[in-house]
C-alpha positions in Angstrom: -8.3 -37.8 5.1 -10.7 -36.9 2.2 -14.2 -35.2 2.9 -15.8 -38.1 1.3 -14.5 -41.5 -0.1 -15.6 -45.0 -1.2 -13.8 -48.2 -1.1 -15.1 -51.5 -2.6 -16.2 -54.2 -0.1 -13.8 -56.7 -1.6 -10.8 -54.4 -0.7 -12.1 -54.0 2.9 -12.5 -57.8 3.2 -8.9 -58.2 2.5 -7.9 -56.4 5.7 -7.3 -58.3 8.8 -10.1 -58.1 11.6 -7.7 -56.0 13.8 -7.2 -53.6 10.8 -11.0 -53.5 10.1 -11.8 -52.6 13.7 -9.2 -49.7 13.7 -7.7 -47.4 11.1 -7.9 -48.9 7.6 -4.4 -48.9 5.9 -5.7 -48.7 2.4 -6.3 -46.0 -0.2 -9.9 -45.4 -1.2 -10.9 -46.0 -4.9 -12.8 -42.7 -5.0 -12.2 -39.5 -3.0 -13.8 -36.1 -2.9 -12.3 -33.0 -1.5 -14.4 -29.9 -0.9 -12.1 -26.9 -0.8 -12.9 -24.6 2.2 -11.9 -20.9 1.7 -9.0 -21.3 4.2 -7.1 -24.1 2.4 -4.6 -23.5 -0.2 -5.5 -25.0 -3.5 -1.7 -26.1 -4.1 -1.8 -28.3 -1.0 -5.2 -29.8 -2.0 -3.9 -30.6 -5.4 -0.8 -32.4 -4.1 -3.1 -34.3 -1.8 -5.3 -35.4 -4.8 -2.2 -36.4 -6.7 -1.1 -38.4 -3.7 -4.4 -40.3 -3.6 -4.0 -41.3 -7.2 -0.4 -42.3 -6.7 -1.5 -44.5 -3.8 -4.3 -46.2 -5.8 -7.4 -44.1 -6.0 -9.0 -44.4 -9.4 -11.0 -41.2 -9.3 -10.9 -38.0 -7.4 -12.9 -34.9 -7.4 -11.6 -31.6 -6.0 -14.5 -29.4 -5.7 -14.0 -25.5 -5.2 -17.3 -23.8 -4.3 -15.6 -20.3 -4.5 -14.7 -20.5 -8.2 -17.3 -23.2 -9.1 -14.8 -25.5 -10.5 -14.2 -29.1 -10.3 -10.8 -30.9 -10.9 -11.0 -34.4 -11.8 -8.1 -36.8 -11.1 -7.5 -40.2 -12.7 -4.5 -42.4 -12.9 -2.4 -41.9 -16.1 -4.4 -39.0 -17.3 -4.2 -35.2 -17.2 -6.4 -33.3 -14.6 -9.7 -32.4 -16.1 -11.2 -29.1 -15.1 -14.8 -28.3 -15.3 -16.3 -24.8 -14.7 -19.6 -24.5 -13.2 -21.0 -27.9 -13.8 -24.5 -28.6 -12.3 -23.7 -32.2 -11.6 -20.8 -34.8 -11.7 -21.2 -38.3 -13.1 -18.9 -41.0 -11.7 -17.0 -43.4 -13.6 -14.6 -46.2 -13.0 -15.2 -47.3 -9.3 -18.4 -45.2 -8.9 -20.0 -45.8 -12.4 -23.6 -44.7 -12.3 -23.1 -42.3 -9.2 -24.2 -38.7 -9.7 -23.6 -35.7 -7.5 -25.8 -32.7 -7.9 -23.7 -29.6 -7.5 -26.4 -26.9 -7.4 -26.6 -27.1 -3.6 -22.8 -26.9 -3.4 -22.7 -23.7 -5.5 -25.6 -22.1 -3.8 -26.0 -23.7 -0.3 -28.7 -21.2 0.9 -30.8 -21.8 -2.3 -31.4 -18.4 -3.8 
């Protein structure tokens, strides 16, 4: 399960009532993974590729330790950003912006 995700309402409405009341058997359109120090990056990268292979249109793998973001999209190479101050969504989350300053410095120097 991703740390954060978003699914369009129209996709949720396609699920049966029983499915909506339980575990949703669908892949989110947008996923975010925030790497804890204890997780292996290779496993998180595989997880992100799996999300895209199953229908995710956009994925952000955020690594606070290295201050990098890996951006995953179907049919494209992984884009790597170093020390961005924010991320701007595209595709399913066009117009969404995530401020990364508190992620890089959670105690606010």
